[in-house]
N, C-alpha and C positions, 0 to 999 in steps of 0.2 A: 456660535465661537461653532470650532472641533473640536473641542470635548467634552462639549455637554455639559451633562447635569458633574461630570469630573468635578469642576471648578467652579467652588462657591466668589459668590458678590463680592467677597473681600479681598480676592488675588488678585491681581493683575492681573490684566487682558491677554488673552493668545496672540498679541502682538508683539511681547517680550520675548517670543519661543523664540530659538533658533535653532534651524532646520539641523545641524550638523548634532546639537544635542539630541533631535529625536532619531537621524541614524545609528548612534551611537548605543540607544537602547534598543533599539533593532537589532546591532547588530552581535547585543550581550545576548538579545532573548534570544536568537539562532543559534549563536558558537556556545553558548554557558559558562565561557571564561571567558576575565580582560586579553588573557597573553593574545588566544584563538581572534577575539574579534578585534583588538587593536592591528594587528595583523591583517586583519580584511583591511581591519581603512585606513592603512596603513600609517597609523598615526605609533605615539607614546599611551603605554599604559596610564603614565600620573594623568595625561592628558586626558583619555577614554575615560577614568577614573572620576576626574571633574564633573568633567561633560553630563554624567550619569550623575551626581552627584547636585547638577545646577538644575536640572529636567525637576529633581525629586523635588527640588524646594522649591522650582515654581510651580508646581501643582501639590504639593503639602502632603504626598501621600509614597509611602516606600513602593516603589518597583521590585524589588529583588531581595532575596533571603539570600542573603551570604554562608556558603558553604566553602571549608578547607576546599571539597572537590569542583566548586565552580557557584555559577549563581542561576539561582530559579526563579520564577516570575511569582509574584505575590498574588492575590486576587485584583490586584487593583491593574497591578502590572498587564493580566490576561488584558483586563478590559480596556485598557489603553493600545495594549497590540494591535489589536483591529484596527483602532480609527488609527494609529501610525502607518499600517499595513495602506490602507485605503490611501496614507498619504504617499505613501512611495510608490502607487500603483497610478496615482497622477502624474506624479513628478515625472515617472518614466513613460507616461503614454505621451509627455511631448518630447523625448528623445526620435532624435532622427532614426528612419528606420537603416539606414547605415549604421550609426552607432548603436543598436538600441545590444545586439546582440553582448556587445563587450561588456557593456554596462549592466547587464543583469546580474545579482550575483547573489553569492548568500544561501543557505541551506533551505533545502524544500522535504521532506520526510515524504515516504510515498509505502503503502503500508500494502502489501499484495500474495496470493500462494505462492508458496515457493516454485512449485513448479511453473506458473507464467511467465515468473523472474527469471530460472535458468533458462527455460527453455526460447521464451520469446522474448522480455524485456534488453537480457544483457546483450543476448549476439549482437542485440541493434541499436545497443545503445551510447557504440564507440559515434557515430554521426553527429550525434546529439549531443554529448559532452564536447566535441571540436567545435560546433555549433557557439557552448554556450559554457566557455572555459571556469567562468567565475562561478559557476552555480556548481554546490556539494550537495549531493543527493544520498539522504539518505533511505535507505531501503532496507523493509521492516518487515522478515517472512517468519509467519508463524499461524498454527491453525484456531489460533483464537482470535479473534476479532477484536481491534484494536478502537476503540474511544477515540473517535473526532472530535467530540466534543470536550474533552479533555486535554485536546492537542498532542493525544500520543500519534498522531499522526498531520499531517498536510492536507491528501487527501490517499485517499485508497482505491483498489481495484475490490468488489466484493460479488459474489454468488445468489444474495441475498438481497432484497428491493428492502431501504430502508425505509421504517413506516412513520418514523416519529424523527422529531429535531427538528434545528434550523438546519435543514443538507441542501445541497444542488445534484441533482444526480440526474444522469443518461445512462439508457442502455445504450454497451458499444458491441454486442453479439451473444452469441450464446455458444456454452461447454458443453460437448456431447460426449455420453459412457458407453460406454462395451466391458461383455464379458471374453478377457482374452487369457490364452493360454500359451504353453508352448508345444512346440512339434513333437520336440522328445514325449512329455507328458502325454500329449491326446495321442501317441502310437507306444502309452504303454498296453502288450496284454491284457493285466489285470484289469486295465479298463475298457479295452474290446470286446473283451468276454463277461464287460457286466451284465447281468439280468435284470437291475437295474433299468428302467426307460428314463428320458429327459434329463434333469440336473441333479436327480440323487446319484448320479453313480459321481461324480467328480466332487475331489478336495477341495473344501472353501476357504481363500484366503482373506480374511475381512478388518473390520478395521476394533480395536479395542473398545471396551465396553464407555469407557474414559470419552470416546468420541462417538456415543451411538445416536448424540443428536444430529451429526451431520445428512444431509442429503443423501448420496453417495450408500452410506450406513443402512440409511433405511429403506433405501428402496432393496437392496441385497438381502434384506433381512426379511421381507417378505415373502417372498421367494423360496429362502431357504433356512422356512421357518422354524423348520424341521429336522435340519442338518445341523451338528455343532461345526463350527468352522475349525478348519486343524491346522492354523496360524490364524491370531491375531497381533496387528501391527498401530503404530501410531502413527505414521510417514505414509504416503501415494508410493515414494523412491522405494522403501522395505518392500512394499506389495509386487511393484516391478520386478523387484530382483529376484525376491522370491517367484512370482511366477516365471519369470526367464532358464529359471533352476528347476523349475518344473516339481515343486509342491503341489500345486494345485490347478485353481483360476482363481482369478480377481477384477475384479467390477474397476475398470480403470480408465482413464479418458481416452478417447481413441488420437489424440496427438500428440499422448506418452505412452503410447501403446508397439502402434504402428513402424514409428523409427527401429522397433525394439525385435522386429520381426517375430511377435505374439500372433496367434493365430486369431480370427474374432469369430466368435463362438453365436450366431444366430440362435434369439433366442425373441422372447417377448420382455425381459427388462428392459428398459428402455428408462432414462435422465437424461434430461436437456436441463443445463442451470442458464443462465440469465446472468449477461455478466453486464458487472452495473460500476461506472465510475463515480465515485462520489468524491464529495468538497466539502465543506462548512459555506455556507453563504456567503460567511461576513470576507471571507478570503480570498472567495472566487476571482475576484478583479484583479487581485496581485501577480503584479507582473509575473513573479517564478513560479507559481500555482498553476499560470495560465499558460505558461508555454509548454509545462512539464505535459498536462491537463489535453493541452495540441496534440502534442507529439505521442503520449498513447492513444487516443482517440485512432488517429491515421495507424497505429501499427496495431492493434485487436482490429479495426477494420477489414485491412490489408491480409489477418490470419482468419478471417470469418470461416470460411469454407474447411480449414485445415482444423481448426478448435470447433467445428462443431462436426466433424467426421467426416466430412464428403471427398 
């Protein structure tokens, strides 16, 4: 049986289930509201609501919590979602290649660092969107790690290897860091005539204490442990702007610093972070997730040397 232990022996067999009801369930789960889901399926809201209610009656479980702001999956709904997406993936696999691009639809959420999103992903996303016009991408960019198990995202690009959980991942490349400053800062008389040797003479731009757990923060702290930073920020963008303005030196990714004409200061401070593509194993075969994962893999591989800083 498709739904396994979710249906007890006294319930009707899965032969009575309608694919339209499954599609309705997937649409509401992905879009979060009846109006958006109905629009995506090109059906009326009343029809969509009836299909959801019919499916809940067949399964004898509530699939959604109804809020004024939209529909949220129950725990049973979350369990159902993975199985429904597997059914969808099998159905999509039967579609001819010529029709596949237009048939793949719905929403897929991607969590990644903002700098990768703005400098690598977004500038190359137009061609992908043209190829899959019915696929909606939710792009989540923040410093905090998104929890894939709670379905905060379908897939993620991370700099830390997952150590636990039902996750599928692979290494796509590496992200290299270096110490950078503006030419105007490095030419300051006070800096040139400084009696200190090594890195002690530089003003440091670093991370706020709340982000001291990040690998770049730890790497720079080991070297500048005796010198308090001149400026602390909560974003790489602010550190880059501060370095460009001549406020000091910043330990930032090469691929962000070089286009800004910042000067690389040769030191023994090194950091190369692996770049992982992470997907929840249960939805790894979903067509919409697989298509975006393939696009990201090719994109990161194409920019491998730039990301590493070569």
